[in-house]
C-alpha positions as CSV (number, residue, x, y, z in Angstrom):
1,M,-19.9,30.3,5.0
2,R,-17.3,30.5,7.5
3,T,-14.2,28.1,8.2
4,E,-15.6,26.8,11.4
5,T,-19.1,26.4,10.0
6,T,-17.4,24.7,6.9
7,I,-15.5,22.2,8.8
8,K,-18.8,21.2,11.2
9,A,-20.7,20.8,7.8
10,M,-17.8,18.3,6.5
11,N,-17.8,16.3,9.8
12,S,-21.6,15.7,9.7
13,I,-21.2,14.2,6.3
14,A,-20.3,10.9,7.8
15,K,-22.6,10.9,10.4
16,V,-25.2,11.2,7.5
17,S,-23.6,8.9,5.3
18,M,-23.4,5.9,8.0
19,S,-27.0,6.4,9.0
20,G,-28.0,5.4,5.6
21,R,-29.3,8.6,4.2
22,R,-28.1,10.4,1.0
23,V,-25.9,13.3,1.4
24,N,-26.6,16.6,-0.2
25,G,-25.0,20.1,-0.2
26,L,-21.8,19.0,-1.5
27,F,-21.7,21.7,-4.4
28,R,-22.1,24.6,-1.8
29,L,-18.9,23.1,0.0
30,A,-17.2,22.7,-2.9
31,T,-17.6,26.2,-4.1
32,N,-16.7,27.5,-0.7
33,P,-13.1,29.0,-1.2
34,E,-12.3,29.3,2.6
35,V,-11.2,25.6,3.4
36,L,-11.5,23.0,0.6
37,W,-9.5,24.4,-2.0
38,K,-6.4,25.4,0.2
39,Q,-6.4,21.6,1.8
40,A,-6.7,20.0,-1.9
41,Y,-3.8,22.0,-2.5
42,A,-1.5,20.8,0.5
43,N,-2.8,17.5,-0.4
44,I,-1.0,17.2,-4.1
45,Y,1.2,19.7,-3.9
46,S,4.4,17.5,-3.0
47,N,3.1,14.7,-5.3
48,K,5.6,14.1,-8.2
49,G,3.0,14.5,-10.9
50,A,2.3,18.3,-9.3
51,I,4.2,20.2,-12.0
52,T,3.6,17.1,-14.8
53,K,2.3,19.2,-17.6
54,G,-1.4,18.4,-19.2
55,V,-2.8,19.3,-22.4
56,D,-2.5,23.0,-21.7
57,R,0.9,22.9,-20.2
58,N,-0.5,24.0,-17.2
59,T,0.6,22.7,-13.8
60,L,0.2,23.4,-10.0
61,D,2.7,26.5,-10.3
62,G,1.3,29.6,-9.7
63,F,-1.9,28.2,-7.3
64,S,-3.3,31.6,-5.8
65,E,-6.7,32.6,-4.4
66,E,-7.3,34.4,-8.0
67,R,-7.2,31.0,-9.5
68,V,-9.6,29.3,-6.7
69,N,-11.9,32.0,-7.5
70,H,-11.7,31.8,-11.2
71,L,-12.6,28.0,-10.8
72,I,-15.1,28.5,-8.4
73,G,-16.7,30.8,-10.8
74,L,-16.8,28.3,-13.7
75,L,-18.4,25.6,-11.5
76,A,-21.1,27.9,-10.3
77,R,-22.2,29.2,-13.6
78,R,-21.6,25.9,-14.7
79,E,-19.2,26.4,-17.3
80,Y,-16.4,24.1,-16.1
81,C,-15.5,21.4,-18.3
82,P,-12.8,19.1,-17.4
83,K,-9.8,18.9,-20.3
84,P,-8.7,15.8,-22.0
85,V,-6.1,13.8,-20.0
86,R,-2.8,13.7,-21.8
87,R,-2.0,10.1,-22.3
88,T,1.3,8.5,-21.8
89,Y,2.8,4.7,-20.8
90,I,4.6,3.5,-18.1
91,P,6.0,-0.3,-18.4
92,K,4.3,-3.4,-16.7
93,K,6.1,-6.2,-15.0
94,N,5.0,-8.6,-17.8
95,G,6.7,-6.5,-20.4
96,K,3.5,-4.4,-21.9
97,L,2.7,-0.9,-21.4
98,R,0.0,0.3,-19.0
99,P,-2.0,3.9,-20.2
100,L,-1.5,6.7,-17.7
101,G,-3.9,9.9,-18.1
102,I,-2.2,13.3,-16.7
103,P,-4.8,15.8,-15.9
104,T,-4.3,19.7,-15.9
105,G,-2.8,21.4,-13.2
106,D,-6.7,22.9,-12.7
107,D,-8.6,19.6,-13.3
108,K,-6.0,18.2,-10.7
109,L,-7.1,20.8,-8.2
110,V,-11.1,20.1,-8.6
111,Q,-10.5,16.5,-8.7
112,E,-8.7,16.7,-5.1
113,V,-11.9,18.9,-4.0
114,V,-14.3,16.3,-5.0
115,R,-12.2,13.4,-3.6
116,I,-11.9,14.8,-0.4
117,L,-15.9,15.2,-0.3
118,L,-16.2,11.4,-1.4
119,E,-13.4,10.7,1.2
120,Q,-15.6,12.1,3.7
121,I,-19.1,9.9,2.5
122,Y,-17.6,6.7,1.9
123,E,-14.6,6.0,4.1
124,P,-16.6,5.8,7.3
125,I,-18.8,3.1,5.4
126,F,-16.1,1.1,3.5
127,S,-15.6,-2.4,4.0
128,E,-12.9,-3.4,6.8
129,N,-11.5,-6.3,4.0
130,S,-10.9,-3.3,1.4
131,H,-7.2,-2.2,1.8
132,G,-6.2,0.0,-1.4
133,F,-6.0,3.5,-1.8
134,R,-7.4,4.2,1.9
135,P,-5.7,6.3,4.9
136,G,-4.3,3.8,7.3
137,K,-4.4,0.7,5.0
138,S,-2.1,-0.6,2.6
139,C,-0.6,-3.6,1.0
140,H,0.5,-4.8,4.6
141,S,-2.9,-4.6,6.2
142,A,-4.3,-6.9,3.9
143,L,-1.3,-9.4,4.1
144,R,-1.5,-9.0,8.1
145,Q,-5.2,-9.7,7.5
146,V,-4.5,-13.0,5.7
147,K,-1.6,-14.0,8.1
148,N,-3.6,-13.7,11.2
149,V,-7.7,-14.4,10.1
150,W,-7.0,-16.9,7.6
151,N,-5.5,-19.8,9.7
152,G,-7.5,-23.4,8.7
153,T,-8.2,-22.5,5.2
154,K,-8.5,-25.0,2.7
155,W,-9.0,-23.3,-0.6
156,I,-7.9,-20.2,-1.9
157,I,-10.0,-18.6,-5.0
158,E,-7.8,-16.2,-6.6
159,F,-9.5,-13.7,-9.1
160,D,-8.4,-11.5,-11.9
161,I,-10.5,-8.9,-13.4
162,K,-9.6,-7.8,-17.0
163,G,-8.5,-4.2,-17.2
164,F,-10.6,-3.3,-14.3
165,F,-9.9,0.4,-14.7
166,D,-10.4,0.8,-18.2
167,N,-13.6,-1.1,-18.1
168,I,-15.4,0.8,-15.4
169,N,-18.8,1.3,-16.5
170,H,-20.1,4.8,-16.4
171,N,-23.5,4.7,-16.0
172,K,-23.2,1.8,-13.5
173,M,-20.8,4.1,-11.6
174,I,-23.2,7.2,-11.5
175,E,-25.5,4.8,-10.2
176,F,-23.5,3.6,-7.4
177,L,-22.8,7.2,-6.6
178,E,-26.5,8.0,-6.3
179,K,-27.2,5.7,-3.9
180,K,-25.3,7.9,-1.2
181,I,-25.0,11.1,-3.0
182,D,-28.5,13.7,-3.3
183,D,-26.6,16.5,-5.3
184,K,-26.9,16.5,-9.1
185,R,-24.3,19.2,-9.6
186,I,-21.8,17.1,-7.8
187,I,-22.7,14.0,-9.8
188,H,-22.3,16.1,-12.9
189,I,-19.1,17.1,-12.4
190,I,-17.6,13.6,-11.7
191,R,-19.5,12.6,-15.1
192,Q,-18.0,15.3,-16.5
193,M,-14.3,14.2,-15.4
194,L,-15.2,10.6,-16.5
195,K,-16.2,11.7,-20.1
196,A,-13.3,13.7,-20.5
197,G,-11.2,11.7,-22.9
198,Y,-7.4,12.0,-23.8
199,A,-5.2,13.4,-26.0
200,Q,-2.4,11.0,-27.9
201,D,-0.4,11.9,-30.5
202,W,-2.4,15.5,-31.1
203,K,-5.6,13.5,-31.6
204,Y,-8.8,13.8,-29.3
205,N,-10.0,10.1,-27.8
206,A,-13.4,10.0,-26.2
207,T,-13.7,7.8,-23.3
208,W,-17.0,5.3,-23.1
209,S,-15.7,3.5,-19.8
210,G,-13.1,3.2,-17.2
211,T,-11.4,5.7,-15.0
212,P,-7.9,7.4,-16.1
213,Q,-5.0,6.3,-14.3
214,G,-3.0,8.8,-13.1
215,G,-6.2,11.1,-12.1
216,V,-6.5,12.2,-8.4
217,I,-10.0,10.8,-8.2
218,S,-9.6,7.6,-9.9
219,P,-8.4,5.7,-6.8
220,I,-11.4,6.4,-4.7
221,L,-14.2,5.8,-7.5
222,A,-12.3,2.7,-8.1
223,N,-13.3,1.7,-4.4
224,I,-16.7,3.2,-4.9
225,Y,-17.1,0.9,-7.7
226,L,-15.7,-2.0,-5.8
227,H,-17.5,-1.5,-2.7
228,E,-20.8,-3.1,-4.1
229,L,-18.4,-6.2,-4.5
230,D,-17.6,-6.0,-1.1
231,T,-21.3,-5.4,0.0
232,F,-22.1,-8.6,-1.7
233,M,-19.0,-10.5,-0.2
234,E,-19.9,-9.8,3.3
235,D,-23.9,-10.7,2.5
236,M,-22.2,-14.2,1.0
237,I,-20.0,-14.7,4.1
238,C,-23.0,-14.4,6.6
239,Q,-25.1,-16.8,4.4
240,F,-21.9,-19.2,4.2
241,N,-20.6,-19.2,7.6
242,K,-21.8,-21.7,10.0
243,G,-21.1,-23.8,13.4
244,E,-18.7,-22.6,15.7
245,R,-15.6,-25.0,15.6
246,R,-14.6,-28.3,13.7
247,K,-15.4,-31.5,15.4
248,D,-12.6,-33.2,16.7
249,N,-11.0,-35.8,14.4
250,P,-11.8,-39.3,16.1
251,D,-8.8,-41.0,15.0
252,Y,-6.8,-38.3,16.7
253,K,-8.8,-38.6,20.1
254,K,-8.5,-42.4,19.8
255,L,-4.9,-41.9,19.5
256,C,-4.9,-39.3,22.5
257,R,-6.6,-41.9,24.8
258,Q,-3.9,-44.2,23.7
259,M,-1.1,-41.6,24.7
260,I,-2.9,-41.2,28.4
261,I,-3.2,-45.1,29.0
262,I,0.7,-45.4,27.9
263,N,1.7,-42.3,29.9
264,R,-0.2,-43.9,33.1
265,E,1.7,-47.2,32.6
266,L,5.0,-45.4,32.6
267,R,3.9,-43.4,35.8
268,E,3.3,-46.9,37.4
269,L,6.5,-48.4,36.0
270,R,8.7,-45.4,37.7
271,Q,6.6,-46.2,41.2
272,K,7.9,-50.0,40.6
273,F,11.4,-49.1,39.8
274,K,11.3,-47.0,42.9
275,E,10.7,-50.2,45.0
276,G,13.8,-51.7,43.4
277,K,12.2,-53.6,40.4
278,P,14.3,-54.3,36.9
279,L,11.8,-52.8,34.4
280,N,14.0,-51.9,31.4
281,D,12.5,-54.5,28.9
282,A,9.0,-53.2,29.9
283,R,10.0,-49.4,29.7
284,K,11.6,-50.0,26.5
285,E,8.5,-51.5,25.0
286,I,6.3,-49.0,26.2
287,L,8.4,-46.2,25.0
288,R,8.5,-47.4,21.5
289,E,4.8,-47.8,21.4
290,R,4.7,-44.3,22.6
291,R,6.9,-43.2,19.8
292,E,4.7,-45.1,17.4
293,I,1.8,-43.3,18.2
294,Q,3.4,-39.8,18.3
295,K,4.2,-40.5,14.8
296,K,0.8,-41.0,13.8
297,M,-0.4,-37.9,15.6
298,R,1.9,-35.9,13.7
299,V,0.1,-37.0,10.2
300,I,-3.5,-36.8,11.7
301,N,-5.2,-33.4,12.1
302,S,-6.7,-32.9,15.6
303,R,-9.8,-31.9,14.0
304,L,-12.0,-33.0,11.3
305,H,-10.6,-32.1,7.5
306,V,-14.3,-31.4,6.5
307,D,-17.0,-31.0,9.0
308,S,-20.6,-30.9,7.2
309,K,-21.6,-28.5,10.3
310,Y,-18.5,-26.2,10.3
311,R,-17.4,-23.8,7.1
312,R,-15.9,-20.4,6.8
313,L,-15.3,-17.8,4.1
314,R,-12.8,-15.2,4.2
315,Y,-12.1,-12.2,1.8
316,V,-9.7,-9.7,1.1
317,R,-9.2,-6.8,-1.7
318,Y,-6.4,-4.7,-2.3
319,A,-7.5,-2.3,-5.7
320,D,-8.9,-4.7,-8.0
321,D,-6.5,-7.4,-6.6
322,F,-8.9,-10.0,-4.3
323,I,-8.8,-13.3,-3.1
324,I,-11.3,-15.7,-1.2
325,G,-10.6,-18.1,1.2
326,V,-12.7,-21.4,2.1
327,I,-12.9,-23.9,4.7
328,G,-15.3,-26.4,3.3
329,T,-15.4,-28.8,0.8
330,R,-14.1,-27.8,-3.2
331,K,-17.5,-27.9,-3.9
332,E,-18.6,-25.3,-2.1
333,A,-15.7,-23.4,-3.1
334,E,-16.4,-23.9,-6.7
335,S,-20.1,-22.6,-6.2
336,V,-18.7,-19.4,-4.3
337,M,-16.5,-18.9,-7.5
338,L,-19.0,-19.4,-9.6
339,Q,-22.0,-17.1,-7.9
340,V,-18.7,-14.3,-7.6
341,K,-18.0,-14.6,-11.1
342,E,-21.8,-14.1,-12.5
343,Y,-22.1,-11.1,-9.8
344,I,-18.9,-9.4,-11.4
345,N,-20.1,-10.1,-15.2
346,N,-23.9,-9.4,-14.5
347,V,-24.2,-6.5,-12.0
348,L,-20.3,-4.9,-12.3
349,L,-20.6,-5.4,-16.0
350,L,-16.8,-6.6,-15.7
351,E,-15.1,-9.4,-17.3
352,V,-13.3,-12.2,-15.3
353,S,-10.3,-13.6,-16.8
354,E,-10.8,-17.4,-16.9
355,E,-6.9,-18.2,-17.5
356,K,-6.2,-16.6,-14.1
357,T,-9.0,-17.2,-11.9
358,C,-8.4,-20.6,-10.3
359,I,-9.2,-22.6,-7.2
360,A,-5.8,-23.4,-5.2
361,D,-5.4,-25.8,-2.6
362,A,-4.2,-24.0,0.4
363,N,-1.2,-26.1,1.0
364,D,0.2,-25.3,-2.4
365,G,-0.7,-21.3,-2.0
366,V,-1.2,-18.6,-4.3
367,R,0.6,-15.6,-5.4
368,F,-1.1,-12.4,-3.6
369,L,0.6,-8.6,-3.5
370,G,4.1,-9.7,-3.8
371,Y,3.9,-12.8,-1.7
372,D,3.4,-16.5,-1.9
373,I,0.6,-17.4,0.5
374,K,0.0,-20.9,1.9
375,T,-0.6,-23.0,5.1
376,Y,1.8,-25.0,7.0
377,T,1.6,-27.7,9.6
378,S,4.4,-28.8,11.5
379,T,5.2,-31.7,12.8
380,K,7.0,-30.9,15.9
381,T,4.3,-31.9,18.9
382,T,4.2,-30.1,22.5
383,K,2.3,-31.4,25.7
384,I,-0.5,-30.2,26.5
385,A,-3.5,-30.9,29.3
386,W,-6.2,-33.6,28.0
387,G,-8.2,-34.5,30.8
388,K,-6.7,-35.6,34.0
389,G,-3.5,-36.6,31.9
390,T,-1.4,-35.0,29.1
391,C,-1.1,-35.4,25.5
392,N,1.4,-34.4,22.6
393,R,-0.1,-32.1,19.9
394,R,1.3,-30.2,17.0
395,T,3.0,-26.5,18.1
396,I,1.6,-25.3,14.4
397,S,-1.7,-26.5,12.6
398,E,-2.9,-25.3,9.3
399,K,-1.0,-21.8,10.0
400,M,-1.2,-19.4,7.1
401,Q,2.3,-18.1,6.4
402,L,3.6,-15.6,3.7
403,H,6.8,-16.3,1.8
404,I,9.1,-14.7,-0.1
405,P,8.8,-15.5,-4.0
406,S,12.9,-16.5,-5.4
407,E,11.8,-15.3,-8.5
408,K,10.8,-11.9,-7.3
409,M,14.5,-11.3,-6.0
410,F,16.0,-12.5,-9.3
411,Q,13.5,-9.6,-10.9
412,Y,14.5,-6.9,-8.6
413,A,18.1,-7.7,-8.7
414,S,17.9,-7.8,-12.5
415,K,15.7,-4.6,-12.5
416,N,17.8,-2.5,-10.1
417,G,21.3,-3.8,-12.1
418,Y,22.9,-5.3,-9.0
419,G,24.2,-8.0,-11.0
420,D,23.5,-11.8,-11.9
421,M,22.4,-13.2,-8.5
422,A,22.2,-17.0,-10.3
423,I,26.3,-17.0,-10.1
424,F,26.7,-14.3,-7.5
425,R,28.4,-12.1,-9.8
426,P,27.9,-8.1,-8.6
427,K,27.7,-5.4,-11.6
428,S,28.9,-1.4,-11.4
429,R,25.7,1.0,-12.2
430,P,27.0,3.4,-14.6
431,A,23.7,5.6,-14.0
432,L,25.0,6.6,-10.7
433,L,28.5,7.5,-11.7
434,R,27.8,11.0,-11.8
435,R,26.4,11.3,-8.5
436,S,28.6,11.9,-5.0
437,D,29.7,9.2,-3.0
438,V,27.4,9.7,-0.4
439,E,24.3,9.8,-2.9
440,I,25.2,6.6,-4.1
441,L,25.1,5.1,-0.6
442,M,21.9,6.5,0.0
443,T,20.3,5.3,-3.4
444,Y,21.4,1.8,-2.1
445,N,20.7,2.2,1.3
446,A,17.0,3.3,0.4
447,E,16.6,0.4,-2.2
448,M,17.5,-2.3,0.3
449,R,15.7,-1.0,3.5
450,G,12.6,-0.6,0.9
451,L,13.2,-4.2,-0.1
452,A,13.3,-5.4,3.4
453,N,10.2,-3.4,4.8
454,Y,8.0,-4.7,2.3
455,Y,8.9,-8.4,2.6
456,S,9.1,-8.2,6.5
457,L,5.9,-10.0,7.0
458,A,7.5,-13.0,5.5
459,Q,8.5,-16.2,7.4
460,G,12.1,-15.9,7.6
461,Y,12.4,-12.8,5.5
462,K,16.2,-12.1,6.6
463,T,17.4,-15.8,5.2
464,A,15.5,-15.2,2.4
465,L,16.5,-11.5,1.4
466,Q,20.2,-12.4,2.6
467,R,21.6,-13.1,-1.1
468,V,20.0,-10.0,-3.1
469,I,20.8,-7.7,0.0
470,G,24.5,-9.1,-0.3
471,L,24.7,-8.8,-4.1
472,A,23.6,-5.1,-3.8
473,Q,26.3,-4.4,-1.4
474,W,29.0,-5.6,-3.4
475,S,27.1,-3.9,-6.3
476,F,27.5,-0.8,-4.5
477,F,31.3,-1.3,-3.9
478,A,31.7,-2.2,-7.5
479,T,29.9,1.4,-8.6
480,L,32.5,2.9,-6.4
481,S,35.6,1.1,-7.8
482,H,34.1,1.8,-11.0
483,K,34.1,5.6,-10.4
484,H,37.3,5.5,-8.5
485,K,39.0,3.0,-10.6
486,S,40.0,1.2,-8.0
487,S,39.1,-2.7,-7.3
488,I,36.3,-4.1,-5.5
489,G,38.0,-5.4,-3.0
490,K,40.1,-2.4,-2.1
491,V,36.9,-0.3,-1.8
492,A,35.2,-2.8,0.8
493,R,38.4,-3.4,2.7
494,K,38.7,0.7,2.7
495,M,34.9,0.9,4.2
496,K,35.1,-2.4,6.7
497,L,35.1,-1.5,10.6
498,S,34.5,-4.8,11.5
499,A,32.5,-8.3,11.3
500,Q,30.2,-7.1,13.9
501,S,30.0,-3.5,12.8
502,G,30.0,-3.6,9.0
503,Y,30.7,-1.3,6.5
504,E,31.3,2.5,6.9
505,L,31.6,5.5,4.3
506,K,33.7,8.4,5.7
507,V,33.7,11.7,3.9
508,N,34.7,15.3,4.6
509,I,31.8,17.9,4.1
510,N,32.8,21.7,4.3
511,G,35.4,20.5,6.4
512,I,33.1,18.4,8.8
513,P,34.0,14.9,9.2
514,K,30.7,12.5,8.5
515,S,30.5,9.0,8.4
516,Y,27.6,6.9,6.8
517,R,26.6,3.5,7.3
518,L,25.9,0.8,4.6
519,F,22.5,-1.0,5.2
520,R,22.9,-4.7,6.7
521,L,19.7,-7.0,7.2
522,K,21.4,-7.9,10.4
523,D,20.1,-4.4,12.1
524,H,17.0,-4.3,10.3
525,E,13.8,-4.0,12.5
526,P,10.6,-5.0,10.6
527,P,7.8,-2.4,11.2
528,K,5.4,-2.8,14.1
529,I,2.3,-4.9,13.5
530,H,-1.0,-3.6,14.5
531,N,-4.0,-5.8,15.0
532,S,-5.6,-6.5,11.8
533,N,-8.9,-7.3,13.0
534,V,-9.7,-3.6,14.3
535,D,-10.8,-1.4,11.3
536,T,-9.8,2.1,11.2
537,P,-12.6,3.9,13.2
538,W,-14.7,6.2,11.1
539,D,-14.1,9.1,13.6
540,T,-10.6,9.1,12.5
541,T,-11.4,10.4,9.0
542,R,-13.0,13.4,10.6
543,F,-12.1,16.6,8.7
544,T,-10.0,18.8,10.1
545,M,-8.3,21.9,8.5
546,T,-4.9,21.0,8.1
547,R,-2.1,23.2,10.1
548,S,0.3,22.3,7.8
549,E,3.4,25.0,7.0
550,L,2.0,25.5,3.8
551,V,-1.3,26.6,4.4
552,Q,-0.3,28.6,7.2
553,R,1.8,30.4,4.7
554,L,-0.9,30.9,2.2
555,N,-2.9,32.1,5.0
556,A,-0.3,34.9,5.8
557,N,-0.9,36.4,2.5
558,T,2.7,37.6,2.4
559,C,5.1,37.6,-0.4
560,E,8.3,35.5,0.6
561,Y,10.7,37.6,-1.7
562,C,9.7,41.0,-1.2
563,G,7.4,41.3,1.9
564,K,4.3,42.8,0.1
565,T,1.2,42.2,2.0
566,G,-2.3,42.0,0.3
567,G,-3.3,41.3,-2.8
568,Y,-3.1,38.1,-4.8
569,M,-0.3,35.9,-3.7
570,E,0.6,32.8,-6.1
571,V,2.7,29.8,-5.2
572,H,5.9,28.9,-7.6
573,H,6.5,25.2,-7.3
574,I,9.5,23.4,-8.5
575,K,9.9,19.3,-9.2
576,A,12.7,18.9,-6.5
577,L,15.4,20.8,-4.6
578,K,18.4,19.4,-6.5
579,D,16.9,21.4,-9.4
580,V,18.0,24.7,-7.7
581,Q,21.0,23.6,-5.5
582,G,24.3,25.5,-6.3
583,K,22.3,28.5,-8.4
584,K,23.1,31.7,-8.0
585,Q,19.9,33.4,-8.0
586,L,18.5,34.9,-4.5
587,W,15.3,32.9,-4.8
588,Q,16.8,29.7,-5.6
589,Q,19.1,30.3,-2.3
590,M,16.3,31.1,-0.3
591,M,14.4,28.0,-1.1
592,C,17.5,26.0,-0.7
593,A,18.0,27.6,2.9
594,M,14.4,26.9,3.7
595,R,14.4,23.5,2.4
596,R,11.0,23.9,0.5
597,K,9.8,23.2,-3.1
598,T,7.1,26.3,-2.6
599,M,7.6,29.9,-2.4
600,V,4.6,32.2,-1.7
601,L,5.2,35.1,-4.4
602,C,3.2,38.0,-5.0
603,V,1.9,38.4,-8.7
604,D,4.7,40.6,-9.8
605,C,7.4,38.5,-8.4
606,H,6.5,35.7,-9.6
607,N,6.1,37.2,-13.1
608,E,9.4,38.2,-13.0
609,L,10.6,34.9,-11.7
610,H,9.2,33.3,-14.6
611,R,10.8,35.8,-17.2
612,R,14.2,35.3,-15.2
613,D,14.2,38.8,-14.2
614,L,13.6,38.6,-10.3
615,P,16.0,41.0,-9.0
616,Y,18.3,41.2,-6.0
617,W,17.2,44.9,-5.0
618,R,13.5,43.8,-4.4
619,A,14.3,41.4,-1.7
620,K,17.0,43.6,-0.2
621,A,14.4,46.2,-0.1
622,R,12.2,44.0,2.4
623,R,15.1,43.4,4.3
624,H,16.4,47.3,4.9
625,P,13.1,49.3,4.4
């Protein structure tokens, strides 16, 4: 299958999926070496786990057409069998350990090929309320949706699914996949991936449920599984919603009419005052009455708190974390919660945590994606037109706001070793002492900038982050003072430019003076906010053969060390450029000069490299034939 034909077939998948029909011919695309496999490697080669070893000690190092053809042959002969993932554990926020599965290099490639195909099928039909592990979606897009759309919410239902990734039912997973996929061979490959098992302490363990966290394909499989929940919620929203707007509060309307009368009386008094009549006492009395009315208006909702003819249901999900917003009565919120619980338990065959699932008043708020989300009503008023006159109305009423939890900042400072935030005592970080001053500065800048970027959607985020950012800055000074055996004050005074300019590190690199600024919250600009109501159009996921430099280098079929053309080429892969910086061998110097973690080599050069016997003359012969 030619490249153009393959790309055309890939783009037709989205149209078939959106039409409601089942997609076939996927296995034929998966066994085509022209496009998908190079695209798959280009997608995952830069991941941190690209050269992490699986159970067979195999990594993505050595990617080649020969390796691709071997895997395609195994798939075509139905001899491909995924190896068990290597089980490891990473710490969770609550102190427990989260299991992580590391596939082999070959399995990562196959999973990425299947993931690309699944993305073409499902991305056009995924719900706009789903934000996890999707192109163009993130935590911020989910939070922006809550912030912009959930105004007026009365109740927030918080859900928690027990061990979602570990408890996905395999039979249900296959059942959901078969709704959209009419290719038994692809379904069989996915089933094999789910049943691959894991190895721990040199013992094989079978997997009867769940998807291994750490696998390339796990995120999209999780989204496909919970797509059923998204569809259920969208149907429930259509049935639940009614009415165009809430009725005006009669008490509030009465106060507005009184305000109109008082304003009219004040205008009449002003006219009498112009005619020379003394009106001080009368004016004072009317102003007093107006102030009393304004006070009442500040505490009364302009519209009915509960309107039987108006209700709304909101829903947003990021991976397995989701919340539901209800504009209605508490009984209606309880009914919604019960229906969702029953669906998750009976249809998805998952278990909802009773302890962590609850209904909260929107004024009290809930914790979602590291933010505290709650509604806010201001007591300030502003003049608006009302009939032929004017009246005062609150500037903000039941506005959904995002806030930064203070305990999160304490945890962040403790986790990164900044010091004690309670008494504002900075600490040095001994783990950074072996790095250069510039590297230490860049580490702190990256941490502070990342924190500010993530919480930039919060109300008054600069004020809320000021203390933890200040502690991080002084922790940086403490680290430099520890390294250079100086005092914190001396280091700070040496770097300080002015109160307006902040702090600057001046260094001399290869005889060239350079300066690096320490991050300041004052100078931070939040990321641009896009309209969260508009979903990513389906055609933006249109498949195109990447024009990345890596794929172009692979297509050139030329050894980047000796210049040999033709035959099989392999990609040498390193974890990070710092691993080869300052090394003496020519290939290491070449990778540093090119600033690449990959190098396309012929089989001979790659084998000699791994034997640590790649000679200089081979590259010299290429330059001087």
